[in-house]
N, C-alpha and C positions, 0 to 999 in steps of 0.2 A: 584324559582322566574321566572315568565313569562317574555317574551320579552317586553310586554307592560309596565311592572313595572320597567324595568331597567332605571337607571339614565343615562341621556345623557352624552356623553364623549366630552371633548374639542377637537378640531381638531389641527393639527400641525400648520396650517395657523394661527389659533387664538392665539396659544402659541407664534409663532414667532412675530406676530403684538404686542402683549402685551410686550414681551421681548424687542423689539426695542423701544417701548415708555418708558419703565422703564429705558432703557439706556440713551436715548436722552432727555426725558422729553419735547418733542416737537413733535407734530404730523407730521409736514412737514418734519423735518429732519429724523424722524423714518421711514416715508414712503419712502423717498429717499434711505435710507440705505438698505432696503429689497426689493427695486424695486416694490412697491405697491402704488397704488393711495391713496391720503389722505382719500377720502371718504370710500374706501374699507378698509383701515386700521382702521378707526374709527368704522366702522361697525363690523369688526372682534373683536375689543376689546369689544364693546357693547354686541356682541353675547357671548363672553367668560364670561363677567359678569353675563349675564342671565343664562348661563349653570351652573356656579359655585354657583350662588345665593349670590354673595358678590360684593360690590363696590370696584373696583381696583384702580380707579383714582378719583382725585378731580380736576374737571375742572373749571377753571376761564377764564375770558376774556383774561387774559395776559399770563397764564402759566398753565402747567399741573403738578400736584403733585401726588405722590403715597399715597394711603390711607394706614393706618396701615396694613390692610389685603393685600394690594397690595405690600407693601414692603416685607412681608413674602412670599407671593406666587411668587413673581418675582424670588426669589432665587430657588424655586422649578422648575419654568418654564425653567429657564436656565439650570438647571441640566437635566431635561427631554430632552431638545433640544441637549444638549452635548452628551447624551447617544444615541440619534437617529443618530447624526453625527458619532459617533464612530461605530455604527451598519453598517452604509453605508459604511464607510472606510474599515471595516472588510470584507464586502461583495464584495467590489471592489478588495480587496487583494485575496480573494478566487476565484474570476473570472479569475485572472491572472494565466497563466499556471505555474505549478511547485512551488506553494506556498500552505501554509496550511499543514495539516497532510495527510500522505499517509501511510496506514496500510498495510504493505506487509507480506504475509505469505510465508514461505519457508519450504520445506521438509528437513529432517536432512541429507539426502545424497547429498544435494546440498549446504546447508548453509555454511559449513566450507570452501568450495572450491571456491565458487563464490561470497560470500558476500564481501570479500576484494575489489574485482573489482567493485561490485555495490556501495559500500559505498564510494569508491574513486570517482566514477563517480558523484554520488549525491553531494558529498562535493565540487567537482571542478566545476561542471556545473550548479547545481541547489542548490545554497546555501540557498535559502529561503524555501526549501522543508523540512518539518518535517517528516522524514522517521522513522516509528516505525516498528520494525521487530518482527515477531512471528514465531518461529520454532515449527511446529507440523507435524503430519503425514497427508497424503493426504486427508483422510476422514474427519478429523476435519477441515482442511483448507477449503474444499468445503462447509462444513456446515457453517463456518465463513463467506465465501463469500455470500452464499445464504442469510444468516441472517443479512447481513450488518455489521458484526463485523470486516470484512476485506475488503480492497478495491481491492487488487491485489495479485496474487499468482505467485510464481516462483517454478515450479515443472515439473515432467516428464509427458509427454503426449504420446498418445492421452487419453483424459478423456471420451469423448463420453457422456457428461453430458448436458442435455437440459438447455438452458439459460446461458450457459458459453461460451465465445468466447476465442479461443487460439491464441496467438501471438508467433509463433515459433521463437526461438532464434538460436539454434544450435543442431547438432547431435555430439555424441561422441562414440567412440568405447569402448567396455569392454576389459580389459586384464585379463589374468590368473595369479593369485598370488600364488606362491608355496613355500614350504620350500626348503632349499638349496639342499637337496639330492633327490629332485623329478626329475624323468626322463624328464618332460616337462618344468622344470625350465630354463628360459632364452631363450627358443626356439622361432623361428619365423615360421609363416606359420602353426600354429597348426590347424588341422581340427576340425570343430565343433563336429564331431562324437566322438572325444576323451572325450567329456563331458558325454558320456553314462556310463563310468566306473569309473569316478573320485568320490572321497569322497568330495563332494562340500559342503562347509559350507555356511549357509544362515543367513540372518537377521531374527529377530523375525517377526511373523505375523503382518500385518498392515503396514509394509514398502513396498512401491511400488517397491523398488529394489529387494526385495524377489520375488515378482510376475514376474518381468522381468527376473530374473535368472531362475525361474521355466519355463517360456515361451521359454527361450533359450534352456533349457534342452529338452523340449518337441519337439522343432524343430529339435534338434539333434537326436531324436528317443529314448529318455529316458522316462520311465514311472515311476510315483511315486515321492516322495520327496527324494532328494539325500542323506541327512544326518539328523540325529536327533539333533546334536549340533547346537544351534543357538546363536545369539548375539543381544544385543540391538542397537549396533552402529558399524560403520565400523572400528573404532580403535580397539575394542575388537576382532572383526572378524579377523582382520590382525594378532593380537597377537595370536590367536588360531592357525592360519596357521604357524606362526613362531615357535610355540610349537610343530608342527608336527601332529596336529589333522586332517589336510586335506588341501584342496585348496579352493580358493574363486575367485569370479569375482569382479573386481573393475572398475568403470568408469574412464576414463583417467584423468579427472580433479582431482580425489582423489589420484592418484598414488603417486605423489611427496610428498604429505603431510603424507600419511599414511605409505608408505614403508620405508621411511627414519628413522623411529623410531626403526627399527630393522635391524641388519646386517644378519639376518638368513632367508632372503626372496629373491626370484627371481621372475621376471615378464616374462610372455610369450605372444606373439602376435599371434592372430588368423589369419588364411589365409583369404583373401578377398573372399566374403564379410564378414567382421568381425560383430559379434553381436553388435548392437548399441542401444543407448537410445536417445530420443529427449527431449530437455528442452525447456520450453516456459514460457511466462507469460500468465495468464489467468485472465479474468475479467468477470463481469456480462454483458451479451449481452445488448447493448443499454445503457451502463454506461454514466453518464453525463460527465465524464472525459475521454471518449474513445479516443478522439484525442490526448490528453496528454499522455495516456498510449501507443499509437502507436509511438509517438515521442520517449518515453523512451525506447521502445523496439528497435527502430532503433539505438539509441545511445548505448544501451547495446551490440548489435551485433558488433558495431564498437569497443567498449572497450574490447570485449572478443576475439578479433582476436589473441592476444598474447598467448592465452591458446591452448592446443592441442585439438581443436574442429573444426567442419566445420559449419560455420554460415549458416543459412537458413532464408527464409522469404524475405519480401520486404523491 
């Protein structure tokens, strides 16, 4: 259908004028109710009748009556105006900070340890925010952010991805988790160079924590992949350590949760500067809710102070 053949559409002003007349059955009262002059109101109703091709009102010298068509279409007009009002109210709510849906992506090596704090903060401070959490590996999270499936990410940085802005939250040290009989178990001041000779167990490929562990090993002067045994999650990794298959690195936020599941584990602390990772929020550069995300990052830094981390950022 070409533009020239399209049927004209009634305007909202015309529908409001007609709905007011249908309610008051009096032009002067209807005009006063919607803040419109009487001639303008009469003209709007006439224009609506012309657009629809039906007579809506029966005008006499003394009163205004709805035609049969007017009675039927008045119900529809009111429904349309009600839906428009609901749309405007919803838009107003979405413009308000910390309302509506927020789709948060989180990496598996962060989710179990930080989500309790995040969820408590949102529940207490932002009760009208509909937080929707998605736990995925970093590559999938970044795809979701770029494609609009996710709004905000909680993950390890730096990402060095164009179009993504990072909001740093904190740095945390890695600790060495060993079996009970390991010579480094429970020690403090472990030199990084010790990682050159250890049977270090890693997460499966795709986990950023695996890549971080390999980077730490390379910095310590170790070449190649430390061990062939891998695990899909930190819980399994720690159980492999408890079973004597090797040692592993855990971020400090995971230590209390993971090591208390077995009595056959010890943790060792590295000498300064200890290997660390940085956790941040990440958003699309220029996101419409950028200011809101910045406020959320600041609130999270404050809420995370009770954890064994060093908050960073502004």
